[in-house]
All heavy atoms as TSV, in Angstrom:
chain	resi	resn	atom	element	x	y	z
A	1	MET	N	N	85.655	85.154	120.568
A	1	MET	CA	C	84.686	84.432	119.750
A	1	MET	C	C	83.412	85.299	119.591
A	1	MET	O	O	82.902	85.835	120.569
A	1	MET	CB	C	84.313	83.079	120.513
A	1	MET	CG	C	83.253	82.310	119.757
A	1	MET	SD	S	82.929	80.685	120.581
A	1	MET	CE	C	81.680	81.148	121.683
A	2	ALA	N	N	82.964	85.476	118.384
A	2	ALA	CA	C	81.805	86.261	118.100
A	2	ALA	C	C	80.546	85.310	117.919
A	2	ALA	O	O	80.613	84.287	117.522
A	2	ALA	CB	C	81.985	87.067	116.855
A	3	CYS	N	N	79.413	85.878	118.421
A	3	CYS	CA	C	78.188	85.128	118.255
A	3	CYS	C	C	77.087	86.077	117.841
A	3	CYS	O	O	77.232	87.293	118.154
A	3	CYS	CB	C	77.815	84.341	119.472
A	3	CYS	SG	S	77.364	85.340	120.915
A	4	HIS	N	N	76.042	85.581	117.193
A	4	HIS	CA	C	74.976	86.505	116.773
A	4	HIS	C	C	73.777	86.190	117.655
A	4	HIS	O	O	73.357	85.066	117.871
A	4	HIS	CB	C	74.670	86.247	115.334
A	4	HIS	CG	C	73.379	87.022	114.916
A	4	HIS	ND1	N	73.398	88.432	114.818
A	4	HIS	CD2	C	72.172	86.608	114.583
A	4	HIS	CE1	C	72.271	88.841	114.440
A	4	HIS	NE2	N	71.495	87.796	114.255
A	5	LEU	N	N	73.214	87.260	118.193
A	5	LEU	CA	C	71.979	87.165	118.986
A	5	LEU	C	C	70.834	87.627	118.130
A	5	LEU	O	O	70.916	88.732	117.642
A	5	LEU	CB	C	72.064	88.015	120.260
A	5	LEU	CG	C	73.282	87.668	121.195
A	5	LEU	CD1	C	73.378	88.683	122.349
A	5	LEU	CD2	C	73.063	86.325	121.729
A	6	PRO	N	N	69.775	86.841	118.021
A	6	PRO	CA	C	68.607	87.252	117.165
A	6	PRO	C	C	68.133	88.624	117.586
A	6	PRO	O	O	67.957	88.923	118.689
A	6	PRO	CB	C	67.636	86.263	117.321
A	6	PRO	CG	C	68.434	85.037	117.811
A	6	PRO	CD	C	69.562	85.476	118.551
A	7	GLY	N	N	67.865	89.557	116.560
A	7	GLY	CA	C	67.330	90.893	116.798
A	7	GLY	C	C	68.459	91.862	117.236
A	7	GLY	O	O	68.174	92.992	117.551
A	8	TYR	N	N	69.726	91.427	117.313
A	8	TYR	CA	C	70.780	92.274	117.767
A	8	TYR	C	C	71.634	92.581	116.541
A	8	TYR	O	O	72.029	91.737	115.770
A	8	TYR	CB	C	71.622	91.569	118.803
A	8	TYR	CG	C	72.587	92.486	119.471
A	8	TYR	CD1	C	72.156	93.309	120.570
A	8	TYR	CD2	C	74.016	92.449	119.269
A	8	TYR	CE1	C	72.986	94.152	121.215
A	8	TYR	CE2	C	74.797	93.292	119.920
A	8	TYR	CZ	C	74.401	94.035	120.971
A	8	TYR	OH	O	75.262	94.937	121.511
A	9	ALA	N	N	71.862	93.842	116.235
A	9	ALA	CA	C	72.588	94.309	115.117
A	9	ALA	C	C	74.071	93.939	115.231
A	9	ALA	O	O	74.682	94.033	116.309
A	9	ALA	CB	C	72.480	95.831	114.996
A	10	ILE	N	N	74.566	93.420	114.148
A	10	ILE	CA	C	76.056	93.164	114.035
A	10	ILE	C	C	76.529	93.979	112.808
A	10	ILE	O	O	75.754	94.341	111.935
A	10	ILE	CB	C	76.347	91.629	113.882
A	10	ILE	CG1	C	75.678	91.061	112.628
A	10	ILE	CG2	C	75.899	90.953	115.134
A	10	ILE	CD1	C	76.114	89.624	112.374
A	11	GLY	N	N	77.812	94.110	112.650
A	11	GLY	CA	C	78.271	94.829	111.465
A	11	GLY	C	C	79.833	94.862	111.447
A	11	GLY	O	O	80.453	94.432	112.293
A	12	SER	N	N	80.246	95.234	110.237
A	12	SER	CA	C	81.641	95.537	109.984
A	12	SER	C	C	81.772	96.751	109.127
A	12	SER	O	O	80.721	97.194	108.536
A	12	SER	CB	C	82.263	94.297	109.339
A	12	SER	OG	O	81.710	94.149	107.995
A	13	SER	N	N	82.915	97.346	109.206
A	13	SER	CA	C	83.193	98.551	108.469
A	13	SER	C	C	84.308	98.355	107.506
A	13	SER	O	O	85.273	97.701	107.819
A	13	SER	CB	C	83.505	99.724	109.377
A	13	SER	OG	O	82.440	99.939	110.210
A	14	THR	N	N	84.189	98.828	106.304
A	14	THR	CA	C	85.166	98.802	105.315
A	14	THR	C	C	85.556	100.212	104.817
A	14	THR	O	O	84.603	100.999	104.528
A	14	THR	CB	C	84.754	97.936	104.062
A	14	THR	OG1	O	84.316	96.670	104.559
A	14	THR	CG2	C	85.840	97.860	103.113
A	15	PHE	N	N	86.785	100.485	104.881
A	15	PHE	CA	C	87.264	101.773	104.423
A	15	PHE	C	C	88.090	101.685	103.168
A	15	PHE	O	O	89.032	100.813	103.130
A	15	PHE	CB	C	88.017	102.480	105.476
A	15	PHE	CG	C	87.132	102.791	106.713
A	15	PHE	CD1	C	87.087	101.806	107.757
A	15	PHE	CD2	C	86.475	103.928	106.763
A	15	PHE	CE1	C	86.276	102.084	108.833
A	15	PHE	CE2	C	85.648	104.186	107.841
A	15	PHE	CZ	C	85.511	103.298	108.903
A	16	ALA	N	N	87.689	102.351	101.998
A	16	ALA	CA	C	88.424	102.154	100.754
A	16	ALA	C	C	89.753	102.991	100.761
A	16	ALA	O	O	89.806	104.080	101.243
A	16	ALA	CB	C	87.573	102.559	99.618
A	17	LEU	N	N	90.732	102.344	100.266
A	17	LEU	CA	C	92.036	103.025	100.040
A	17	LEU	C	C	92.541	102.755	98.567
A	17	LEU	O	O	92.036	101.918	98.000
A	17	LEU	CB	C	93.030	102.495	101.080
A	17	LEU	CG	C	92.771	102.508	102.460
A	17	LEU	CD1	C	93.800	101.767	103.325
A	17	LEU	CD2	C	92.748	104.007	102.946
A	18	ARG	N	N	93.508	103.548	98.217
A	18	ARG	CA	C	94.094	103.255	96.888
A	18	ARG	C	C	94.794	101.984	96.923
A	18	ARG	O	O	95.151	101.407	97.976
A	18	ARG	CB	C	95.053	104.455	96.622
A	18	ARG	CG	C	94.503	105.784	96.430
A	18	ARG	CD	C	95.581	106.754	96.062
A	18	ARG	NE	N	94.993	108.025	96.037
A	18	ARG	CZ	C	95.671	109.191	95.865
A	18	ARG	NH1	N	97.042	109.136	95.714
A	18	ARG	NH2	N	95.039	110.425	95.758
A	19	PRO	N	N	94.816	101.403	95.767
A	19	PRO	CA	C	95.607	100.003	95.638
A	19	PRO	C	C	96.868	100.142	96.333
A	19	PRO	O	O	97.709	101.096	96.176
A	19	PRO	CB	C	95.655	99.757	94.125
A	19	PRO	CG	C	94.504	100.583	93.568
A	19	PRO	CD	C	94.351	101.758	94.403
A	20	TYR	N	N	97.295	99.092	97.083
A	20	TYR	CA	C	98.579	98.850	97.739
A	20	TYR	C	C	98.911	99.931	98.703
A	20	TYR	O	O	100.015	100.175	99.103
A	20	TYR	CB	C	99.633	98.846	96.629
A	20	TYR	CG	C	99.357	97.876	95.548
A	20	TYR	CD1	C	99.045	98.275	94.278
A	20	TYR	CD2	C	99.407	96.531	95.847
A	20	TYR	CE1	C	98.714	97.367	93.248
A	20	TYR	CE2	C	99.114	95.569	94.911
A	20	TYR	CZ	C	98.862	95.986	93.557
A	20	TYR	OH	O	98.523	95.094	92.657
A	21	LYS	N	N	97.901	100.596	99.278
A	21	LYS	CA	C	98.067	101.633	100.322
A	21	LYS	C	C	97.625	100.945	101.580
A	21	LYS	O	O	96.668	100.140	101.659
A	21	LYS	CB	C	97.355	102.928	100.006
A	21	LYS	CG	C	97.801	103.676	98.897
A	21	LYS	CD	C	99.229	104.288	99.032
A	21	LYS	CE	C	99.642	105.052	97.938
A	21	LYS	NZ	N	100.958	105.601	98.110
A	22	ILE	N	N	98.202	101.441	102.695
A	22	ILE	CA	C	97.882	101.002	104.079
A	22	ILE	C	C	97.275	102.188	104.778
A	22	ILE	O	O	97.803	103.266	104.707
A	22	ILE	CB	C	99.074	100.390	104.756
A	22	ILE	CG1	C	99.597	99.141	104.055
A	22	ILE	CG2	C	98.726	100.092	106.245
A	22	ILE	CD1	C	100.913	98.652	104.625
A	23	MET	N	N	96.226	101.893	105.575
A	23	MET	CA	C	95.622	103.022	106.386
A	23	MET	C	C	96.707	103.484	107.362
A	23	MET	O	O	97.254	102.661	108.181
A	23	MET	CB	C	94.317	102.503	107.105
A	23	MET	CG	C	93.709	103.606	107.801
A	23	MET	SD	S	92.195	103.076	108.715
A	23	MET	CE	C	91.151	102.906	107.328
A	24	PRO	N	N	96.965	104.785	107.377
A	24	PRO	CA	C	97.875	105.331	108.329
A	24	PRO	C	C	97.384	105.127	109.749
A	24	PRO	O	O	96.285	105.246	110.071
A	24	PRO	CB	C	97.883	106.856	108.048
A	24	PRO	CG	C	97.420	106.949	106.625
A	24	PRO	CD	C	96.429	105.861	106.483
A	25	ARG	N	N	98.327	104.735	110.627
A	25	ARG	CA	C	98.019	104.392	112.055
A	25	ARG	C	C	97.217	105.524	112.704
A	25	ARG	O	O	96.377	105.235	113.468
A	25	ARG	CB	C	99.282	104.094	112.793
A	25	ARG	CG	C	99.730	102.714	112.646
A	25	ARG	CD	C	100.238	102.131	113.950
A	25	ARG	NE	N	100.769	100.832	113.776
A	25	ARG	CZ	C	100.031	99.738	113.929
A	25	ARG	NH1	N	98.809	99.792	114.191
A	25	ARG	NH2	N	100.588	98.487	113.812
A	26	PRO	N	N	97.625	106.898	112.502
A	26	PRO	CA	C	96.852	107.939	113.190
A	26	PRO	C	C	95.430	107.943	112.867
A	26	PRO	O	O	94.594	108.510	113.628
A	26	PRO	CB	C	97.594	109.211	112.790
A	26	PRO	CG	C	98.945	108.785	112.401
A	26	PRO	CD	C	98.768	107.363	111.784
A	27	THR	N	N	94.984	107.359	111.696
A	27	THR	CA	C	93.601	107.519	111.278
A	27	THR	C	C	92.759	106.214	111.800
A	27	THR	O	O	91.541	106.297	111.739
A	27	THR	CB	C	93.428	107.593	109.779
A	27	THR	OG1	O	93.944	106.324	109.187
A	27	THR	CG2	C	94.133	108.794	109.255
A	28	GLN	N	N	93.404	105.257	112.274
A	28	GLN	CA	C	92.733	103.988	112.781
A	28	GLN	C	C	91.786	104.300	113.896
A	28	GLN	O	O	90.581	103.797	113.911
A	28	GLN	CB	C	93.690	102.952	113.007
A	28	GLN	CG	C	94.333	102.360	111.794
A	28	GLN	CD	C	95.355	101.297	112.034
A	28	GLN	OE1	O	95.740	101.012	113.185
A	28	GLN	NE2	N	95.878	100.641	110.986
A	29	PRO	N	N	92.084	105.021	114.912
A	29	PRO	CA	C	91.131	105.337	115.897
A	29	PRO	C	C	89.887	106.068	115.432
A	29	PRO	O	O	88.779	105.713	115.876
A	29	PRO	CB	C	91.905	106.193	116.902
A	29	PRO	CG	C	93.316	105.877	116.782
A	29	PRO	CD	C	93.437	105.555	115.256
A	30	THR	N	N	90.058	106.962	114.575
A	30	THR	CA	C	88.942	107.643	113.927
A	30	THR	C	C	88.010	106.653	113.140
A	30	THR	O	O	86.797	106.724	113.340
A	30	THR	CB	C	89.402	108.742	112.942
A	30	THR	OG1	O	90.237	109.690	113.640
A	30	THR	CG2	C	88.181	109.546	112.352
A	31	ALA	N	N	88.669	105.717	112.450
A	31	ALA	CA	C	87.882	104.663	111.707
A	31	ALA	C	C	87.073	103.868	112.718
A	31	ALA	O	O	85.900	103.451	112.542
A	31	ALA	CB	C	88.754	103.859	110.901
A	32	GLU	N	N	87.684	103.480	113.864
A	32	GLU	CA	C	87.062	102.721	114.868
A	32	GLU	C	C	85.832	103.480	115.440
A	32	GLU	O	O	84.740	102.901	115.722
A	32	GLU	CB	C	87.967	102.333	116.075
A	32	GLU	CG	C	88.916	101.214	115.588
A	32	GLU	CD	C	89.913	100.875	116.690
A	32	GLU	OE1	O	89.467	100.963	117.892
A	32	GLU	OE2	O	91.056	100.499	116.415
A	33	ILE	N	N	86.002	104.743	115.664
A	33	ILE	CA	C	84.954	105.602	116.197
A	33	ILE	C	C	83.741	105.616	115.136
A	33	ILE	O	O	82.525	105.474	115.673
A	33	ILE	CB	C	85.407	106.980	116.544
A	33	ILE	CG1	C	86.336	107.008	117.823
A	33	ILE	CG2	C	84.226	107.945	116.858
A	33	ILE	CD1	C	87.094	108.156	118.095
A	34	VAL	N	N	84.059	105.865	113.959
A	34	VAL	CA	C	82.956	105.851	112.885
A	34	VAL	C	C	82.173	104.571	112.927
A	34	VAL	O	O	80.981	104.595	112.907
A	34	VAL	CB	C	83.594	106.114	111.488
A	34	VAL	CG1	C	82.582	105.873	110.360
A	34	VAL	CG2	C	84.197	107.524	111.414
A	35	GLY	N	N	82.921	103.363	113.042
A	35	GLY	CA	C	82.221	102.093	113.080
A	35	GLY	C	C	81.400	101.956	114.326
A	35	GLY	O	O	80.279	101.445	114.273
A	36	ALA	N	N	81.896	102.369	115.490
A	36	ALA	CA	C	81.216	102.363	116.735
A	36	ALA	C	C	79.895	103.174	116.686
A	36	ALA	O	O	78.826	102.744	117.124
A	36	ALA	CB	C	81.998	102.807	117.892
A	37	ILE	N	N	79.967	104.272	116.072
A	37	ILE	CA	C	78.845	105.153	115.950
A	37	ILE	C	C	77.773	104.596	115.058
A	37	ILE	O	O	76.633	104.605	115.416
A	37	ILE	CB	C	79.147	106.603	115.401
A	37	ILE	CG1	C	79.973	107.385	116.548
A	37	ILE	CG2	C	78.024	107.440	115.051
A	37	ILE	CD1	C	80.681	108.639	116.049
A	38	ALA	N	N	78.154	103.933	113.970
A	38	ALA	CA	C	77.303	103.325	113.036
A	38	ALA	C	C	76.611	102.055	113.737
A	38	ALA	O	O	75.304	101.895	113.600
A	38	ALA	CB	C	78.067	102.856	111.770
A	39	LEU	N	N	77.318	101.309	114.481
A	39	LEU	CA	C	76.713	100.196	115.285
A	39	LEU	C	C	75.781	100.699	116.328
A	39	LEU	O	O	74.651	100.136	116.494
A	39	LEU	CB	C	77.813	99.272	115.826
A	39	LEU	CG	C	77.347	97.971	116.314
A	39	LEU	CD1	C	76.558	97.162	115.405
A	39	LEU	CD2	C	78.508	97.149	116.924
A	40	THR	N	N	76.116	101.638	116.955
A	40	THR	CA	C	75.199	102.231	118.070
A	40	THR	C	C	73.864	102.737	117.426
A	40	THR	O	O	72.841	102.650	117.863
A	40	THR	CB	C	75.892	103.400	118.773
A	40	THR	OG1	O	77.032	102.833	119.454
A	40	THR	CG2	C	75.067	104.041	119.835
A	41	THR	N	N	74.032	103.397	116.315
A	41	THR	CA	C	72.932	103.974	115.570
A	41	THR	C	C	71.972	102.759	115.048
A	41	THR	O	O	70.717	102.832	115.151
A	41	THR	CB	C	73.303	104.793	114.339
A	41	THR	OG1	O	74.106	105.910	114.870
A	41	THR	CG2	C	72.139	105.355	113.549
A	42	ALA	N	N	72.599	101.660	114.632
A	42	ALA	CA	C	71.857	100.487	114.220
A	42	ALA	C	C	71.045	99.967	115.425
A	42	ALA	O	O	69.897	99.596	115.260
A	42	ALA	CB	C	72.748	99.471	113.661
A	43	HIS	N	N	71.679	99.881	116.517
A	43	HIS	CA	C	70.953	99.337	117.820
A	43	HIS	C	C	69.844	100.275	118.132
A	43	HIS	O	O	68.755	99.733	118.440
A	43	HIS	CB	C	71.976	99.287	119.002
A	43	HIS	CG	C	72.977	98.362	118.847
A	43	HIS	ND1	N	74.185	98.332	119.564
A	43	HIS	CD2	C	73.126	97.240	118.094
A	43	HIS	CE1	C	74.935	97.295	119.225
A	43	HIS	NE2	N	74.233	96.693	118.280
A	44	ARG	N	N	69.992	101.627	118.040
A	44	ARG	CA	C	68.917	102.471	118.349
A	44	ARG	C	C	67.792	102.424	117.373
A	44	ARG	O	O	66.583	102.423	117.723
A	44	ARG	CB	C	69.447	103.865	118.464
A	44	ARG	CG	C	70.260	104.197	119.594
A	44	ARG	CD	C	70.821	105.644	119.561
A	44	ARG	NE	N	71.675	105.864	120.803
A	44	ARG	CZ	C	72.441	106.913	120.962
A	44	ARG	NH1	N	72.452	107.838	120.108
A	44	ARG	NH2	N	73.169	106.940	122.040
A	45	LEU	N	N	68.089	102.230	116.080
A	45	LEU	CA	C	67.040	102.019	115.072
A	45	LEU	C	C	66.259	100.795	115.342
A	45	LEU	O	O	64.987	100.829	115.259
A	45	LEU	CB	C	67.564	102.033	113.654
A	45	LEU	CG	C	68.107	103.397	113.098
A	45	LEU	CD1	C	68.883	103.213	111.855
A	45	LEU	CD2	C	66.981	104.342	112.938
A	46	LEU	N	N	66.963	99.703	115.594
A	46	LEU	CA	C	66.240	98.369	115.891
A	46	LEU	C	C	65.354	98.600	117.119
A	46	LEU	O	O	64.236	98.064	117.120
A	46	LEU	CB	C	67.261	97.308	116.125
A	46	LEU	CG	C	67.950	96.706	114.811
A	46	LEU	CD1	C	68.941	95.669	115.224
A	46	LEU	CD2	C	66.848	96.162	113.902
A	47	ALA	N	N	65.869	99.217	118.128
A	47	ALA	CA	C	65.031	99.504	119.332
A	47	ALA	C	C	63.796	100.331	118.995
A	47	ALA	O	O	62.666	99.990	119.478
A	47	ALA	CB	C	65.846	100.142	120.456
A	48	ALA	N	N	63.922	101.379	118.146
A	48	ALA	CA	C	62.789	102.207	117.816
A	48	ALA	C	C	61.807	101.361	116.979
A	48	ALA	O	O	60.518	101.505	117.196
A	48	ALA	CB	C	63.304	103.472	116.963
A	49	ILE	N	N	62.186	100.521	116.098
A	49	ILE	CA	C	61.393	99.649	115.292
A	49	ILE	C	C	60.600	98.724	116.257
A	49	ILE	O	O	59.375	98.560	116.072
A	49	ILE	CB	C	62.190	98.900	114.254
A	49	ILE	CG1	C	62.673	99.881	113.132
A	49	ILE	CG2	C	61.306	97.797	113.624
A	49	ILE	CD1	C	63.676	99.227	112.184
A	50	ASP	N	N	61.309	98.154	117.164
A	50	ASP	CA	C	60.666	97.132	118.157
A	50	ASP	C	C	59.616	97.865	118.941
A	50	ASP	O	O	58.605	97.270	119.298
A	50	ASP	CB	C	61.701	96.548	119.018
A	50	ASP	CG	C	62.526	95.465	118.319
A	50	ASP	OD1	O	62.123	95.100	117.198
A	50	ASP	OD2	O	63.600	95.139	118.867
A	51	GLU	N	N	59.860	99.114	119.327
A	51	GLU	CA	C	58.842	99.895	120.128
A	51	GLU	C	C	57.714	100.508	119.299
A	51	GLU	O	O	56.791	101.112	119.845
A	51	GLU	CB	C	59.665	100.971	120.905
A	51	GLU	CG	C	60.533	100.401	121.942
A	51	GLU	CD	C	61.467	101.523	122.556
A	51	GLU	OE1	O	61.216	102.625	122.309
A	51	GLU	OE2	O	62.436	101.123	123.289
A	52	GLY	N	N	57.858	100.376	117.936
A	52	GLY	CA	C	56.837	100.888	117.131
A	52	GLY	C	C	56.941	102.377	116.753
A	52	GLY	O	O	56.110	103.032	116.301
A	53	ASP	N	N	58.240	102.935	117.143
A	53	ASP	CA	C	58.403	104.389	116.872
A	53	ASP	C	C	58.665	104.687	115.450
A	53	ASP	O	O	58.679	105.870	115.020
A	53	ASP	CB	C	59.459	104.955	117.755
A	53	ASP	CG	C	59.059	104.960	119.288
A	53	ASP	OD1	O	57.852	104.889	119.532
A	53	ASP	OD2	O	59.934	104.874	120.113
A	54	LEU	N	N	59.141	103.705	114.673
A	54	LEU	CA	C	59.424	103.882	113.284
A	54	LEU	C	C	58.560	103.008	112.389
A	54	LEU	O	O	58.100	101.963	112.676
A	54	LEU	CB	C	60.922	103.535	112.951
A	54	LEU	CG	C	61.947	104.426	113.537
A	54	LEU	CD1	C	63.414	103.962	113.246
A	54	LEU	CD2	C	61.755	105.866	112.833
């Protein structure tokens, strides 16, 4: 179950593929890592904004 905490970044990632194509299984871990890095970066940016660094 997902919940949203105020001030906490949430997100999803979408990867475009050609019509009727499925993402090859070997690339799925890489896609997950890209999403995790993006979410971590969002958390760091929010923290920097809260601290007045940005």
